[in-house]
C-alpha angles and dihedrals in degrees: 000000000000117000115199110189104156138079126199114244129156096355095309140089106242136175108260123244087227116085104191114122123216125194120229118213137202096227090203090061104020087228125136107247100172149355129228127199105225127227120236138207091283092057089049091053089049091051093047090048089052093049092047089053093050095047104079093056097038096047088058093053115115125254088248092054092051093047088054090051092050088049092054092046090052092050093046094050091044091054089060096047094116093050091047094049090052091050092048091055097045103037099035102024096232110163112248087243087067102026092067091061090043091053093048094043089062090065097032093062089059093055091046090057087053090056092051091045096051093060101035123111114214091186124048137162121254108183105300094338128084117228116212118195103220127195111250099223132243113016123207109209115193116186138187134232099247096081104004103169094041094052095046092050097040094051093041094050093055095045092050094043088058091049098253125135119227149220113196127200112187128187114284086224092066102049096130091055092044092052092055091048091047093048089049094049091047089056089056088072104226124174114282114270097016091114130014127184122202119176111208146118123301093232091057112024096023091048092051093050091047094051104035113114093217091063109091100180138033123198109181132176119190142072125353092236092057092043091057090052091050091049093054092046093047092050092071091070094027092244118181107249136201116187125183104185144161129334142196098186120198117224102203113203108196119218094251094052120127102237093201085065100034104046094061088048093046091052091044089055092047101041097039113134088011088297091298094118130111090214095050112136095233098156108068111192115203133177111258098229090057098041097109092049091049094048090050091055092044091055090052092047097046087050087062094046110100120211117185140060106042090207093061106096088217093061116107100172122049130183129295111262095247145006089254092055091046091053091047090053092047088051094054089051089056091046089053093054092044090051091057101255116148116243108223098168137011121357135180128340133029124330115262112280094018114114104177143004128075095291126154126201110244096256133195131183130195134189084054118157118206094244092063116107091238087059096044108037128066108247101179096211141088093285117122133183127213113211120188120219133195101220141341093281089053093051092051091050093049091045091054096041095097137093087233132074111173105123141349138190131212123185127182142130096246102071095193093053091046089054091047088055091045092055090059097052120102103227138111093237128024119192110207111197092331144081095196118126121231111204094197094056118091116257123203142093150274123225115353092351089087153276127279133357140274133203128042123022091326089060095046091051092052085076096047136076122206114235118191117214115197119185139174113263 
């Protein structure tokens, strides 16, 4: 049983003012594995005050100084990679096949920020004027539970690279992972108050950060509903806001695609991170005349997809993060059947051979129309919908007929044609014949999938404000 009873404020681990306890679970066993003492609004105010005190000096540090800090942070997080991997598996339930990437990603994003910073010009000409890219101030960073360490390190890397100081509110459900990351970042020996980490509830700590007048910037990853609340709150003080929200990503299979290659990729995109991914390709668009062929290959591939013990290297799908999330996903499976979709793999209940834990069968529906709830609402579990289309124009129309626009996928043998389809899809990222991540590329959504971008130069500039200096010659 791990007891976590400290938050990190002004360069030190301190006992929070908040006194609420929150149980931490292993989702594969449903057993309590720890308890965290949650921060409250007073702790958030203390953290904001520390970040505000640190900002004047930190904002004047040189690019080289910040690069050296980020390199120390990278080394410190990398040194805790094994501890972090174990926590990701135990506390979140990610399969080891996925958790290894997640643990390494946490340190990688810090090094990627170094690469961006090394070539970034903070001062540039604009006619006779000089434009200076100036750090915004205190940044409030609010992160979710489905990649805790990666989101903490990624947002913090961009904020610090820009010269901002930060207050981070991670999910209370990820406190063990947060403790490891916090200890690593503390070991990197940054100036006091430059970053502060207060684990607490969104309605208390998150709300305080979103409303506080001394916070100049909010970067939030989570649900669209919460993102809208944050945006309304932040509007009162005109905070700059980056929101990375929900998704219902289309996976467009063109009629010349090789199904032997594409079906494993489609399921990989849909079932990634056990389906608990905002970028999951949950709407699979297939040409009507090849539907039966595609379904047959899906059945074969799902039969080989193992759901269960996350410590088994063969497992592809781990448990849902909580009982609440498990019940939500089970509810959507029932909704799909009630709406008239045809179940071709999986279904309600636990996977075969699994007797406990918050596991969901890898589930695929066909005969799905794009107006069904399972095709329009983000499920956040391993539940996919196959939607048949008539021709390419119909596929593009269906793909874009969604309130979301975070990511999309296009697969086809004719690369040029696939790129032409990709150009017409309304999404912040489009993957063409690949599932590979590019850390230098901007990430963020169209429509209700968010506002602004993260990663690369675009992510850095989300924490900067351009200031024009016009002087007499």
